[in-house]
N, C-alpha and C positions, 0 to 999 in steps of 0.2 A: 393239368397245367404245371404242376411241380416237376413232372418228368421232362416236359418240353423246356422249361426254364433252365434245366441243367443240361439236357441232351444237346440242344441247339448250339449253345456257345462252345461247348467242348468239341462238338463235331466240326464247328467252323474252324477252330484251331487246328484240328487234325487235317482238315481239307487244305487249308492255306499252307501248313507245314509240308504236307505231301507234295503240293504243287511246287513249292520252293525247292524241295529236294530234287524233283524232276528237272527243274531248270538248271541246276548245277551238276547234273549227272556227269560223272567222270572226274569230278574234282573231289577227292577224298576228304580233304580238310574242310572244305565248305560244307560238304554233306554232314560231316561230324558236327560242325558248329551249328548248323541249322537243325539237325536232329535233336541235339541236346537242348537247344533253345526252345524248340517246339514242345519237348517233354516237360520242361520247367514251366513254360507258359500254360500248358494244359492243366497241370496240377494247380497253378495259381487261379486260373479261371474256374476250375471245378470247385475249389475251396470257396471262392467268392459267390458262386452260384448257389452253393449249399447254404451258406450264411444268409443269403438274400431270400431264398425260397423256403427254407426250413427254420430259420432263426435259431441256429445252433452252431456250435463249434464243430467243424468237420474232423473229428478225431481219427477217422479212418486214413487221413493223410497227414497226421500230426508229424511235425519235424522231429520231435523227441523219439529216439530209437529207430528212426527211418533207415539209417545206414546199416545198422545191424540186421534189421529185418530184410532189407533188400539183399544184403550179402548172403544171408541164410537161404533166401529164395533162389539166388543165383547159383549157389553151390548145389542145390537140389536140381535145378534145371540143367546145369552142365553135367552133373553126375548121371542124370536120366538119359541125356543125349549120348554120353560116352558109353553107357551100358547098351543102348540100342545099336550104336554103330559097331561096337565090338562084337555083338552077336551077329549082325549082318556080315561083318568081315569074316567071322569064324566059318560061316557057311558059303563064303566066296562071293558075296554080293557087293563088297566094297574093298578097294585097295588104295594105297597111297602111292602116287606116281610123282614123287619129288615135292618140292615146296612151292608155294604160290608167292605172290607179291605182298609186302606189308601194307601197301596202299589199299588193297581190297578190304581187309578187316577194319582198317581205320574208318573208311566210309560206312561200312556195314554197322559199326558200333553206333554211329549216330542214327542211321536209318532204323535199326532194331530198337534203339532206346525210344525213339518217337513212336514207333508202332506199338511196342509193349505198353508204354504208359497210356497212350490215348485209347487203345483197345480195352485195357483194364478199367480205365475211368468210365468208358461208355458202357461196357457190357457187365462188369461186376460192380463198379461204384454207383452207377445210375440204374441201369435196367434190372440187374439182379436184386439190388438192395430195395428198390421201390416195389418191384413185383413180389418180393418175399414178404413184405409187410401185409400184402393183400391175400396171398395164396399159400404162404408157408415156404419153408426152405426147400423141401423136396420138389414141389411144383415149380418154384422159381428156378431151381437148378436145371430141371428138365427143359423148361421153356427157353431160357436164355442160352442153354447149351445148344439147342437146336438152331436158334437164331445165329449163334456164333459159327456153327458149322455151315449154315446156308450162306453166310456172308463171304465165305471162302470160295464159293462157286463163281465169283467174279474174277478170280485170279486166272492168268493166261493158260496154265496147264491144269486147270481144275478138273475134278472128276467127282461123280456122285459118291463113290466110295471114300474119296479123300475128304469130302464134306462130312460124311457120316463119322469117319475116324476122328476128325477134328472136334466134332460135337461131343463125342464120347471121351476122348483122351484129354482134351484141353478145355472145352466149354464146361463140362461137368467138373473136371478136376480143379480148375482155377476158381470156380464158384465155391467148391468145397473148401479150398484153401482160405478163401475170404471168410466163409462161415466159421471155420475153425479158429481163425486168428482175429477176425473183425478189424483187420487192417488191410489196406490195398497194397502195402509195400511188399508183402510176401508173394502174392500172385504176380505183381509186377516183376519181382526178382526172378521168379520161376520162368515166366514168359520170356523175359529178356535173356536169361541164362540159356534156355533151350534154343531160342532162335539164333543167338550169336554163336553158340557152340556149333550148331548145325551148319550155318553158312560161313561164319567167320573163322572157324577153326578147321572143321572137317571138309569145307568146300562143297557141301551138298546143297541140293535144291530145297528151298523152304516154302512149303504150302503152294507149290506149283507156280512160283514166281520167277522161274528161270534159274540158270546156273549161277553160282556165286564163286568169286575168287577169294578163297580163304587162306589161312596160313599153310594148310596142306592142299596139295593138288589131288583132290579125291576123285576117284573114278567108280561110279556105280555100274554094276553089270548083273546079268542073271535074271531070275524070275521077278516080274513086277509084283507078284504076291509077296515076295520077301522084302524087296527094296522100297515098294511104294510107287515104282515106275516114275513117270514124269512129274507126278505130284510131289515126290520126295519121300524121305523116310517117315514122315508123319502118316503116310499111308501104310506103313509096315505093321503087321500084327504085333511085333514086339513093342512098338510104341503104344498101341492100344492097350495091350495087356498091362504094361507098367502104369499107364495112365489110370486104368481102372483100379489097380491096387492102391495107387496114391489117393484116389477119390475115396476109397473105403477107409483108408487110414485117417484122412482129413475129416470125414464125416463121423467116424468113431470119436475123434478128438472133439469135434463140435458138440456131439451128444454128451460127452463126459463133462464138458465145460458149460453145458446148459445153453448153448448157442443155437440150437435147432428151433426155429420158429414153427409152431404147429399151424395147421390150416385154421382159418377163422371159425368155421363151424365146430371143429373139434375143440378148439380153445373155448368157445362159448359153452359147449356141452360140459366141459370140464369145470368151468367156472360155476355153472348152475349146480352141478353135482356137489362141488365144494360148499356152495351156499346152502344147499339142502342139508348136507351133513352137519354144518355148523348150527343150523336152526333146530335140528333134531337132538342136539346135545343138551 
């Protein structure tokens, strides 16, 4: 019940916001305004739902330090995207053919903000966090990563490999980022930074959703294995490799900070062993 009490209202905000963006398609400034409004409303609704269903302060979306954490996440996301695109370009899979229109990135900023915030609230803030309490960090990371990948099969140019790549490089990595920091602002920043850089700066396709008009008029060519084909660079092995490395770093950090939740059975066995050791002393 707790999961539904949080999932349904946030999903409703995501759906209404998405439909509103579709209605103003082509108007960059309205898309920007609606996207940002949807993102802010989603965080507000999530916080109220957590307070109502769990009777606690939702520290994972605390206002204090939010800007810094989002900024750090964005730097990581943009840097990750730039590294992938430079490697693809080095092998001839991407080139810049002039500059695009400023209007494209303006609209994409709002669209990507709404997508990053609502998806992180749904998949990491609700699904991962609640599943983790029951199954432990590693199982929750795996299960929600798979679900995140499968959700991208609904995109227009989706592919099975693209969904698998998203599950590994993003579903697992973003959950690991939350586990390491115990704040949703960092994965939100990474998610937004990657998406906006890919579509809004490099002009590449994001998750099979079609071509984007970015600051650069980017042209992808060559092997689909290198570039990700019509799904976009998220299907590139470079993206998967860096995503796996980031997951390892975040999980190592989570372990050092004591943020890895064990499976319930393992935790129960450990508790019994501790109790037995105490009694024998």
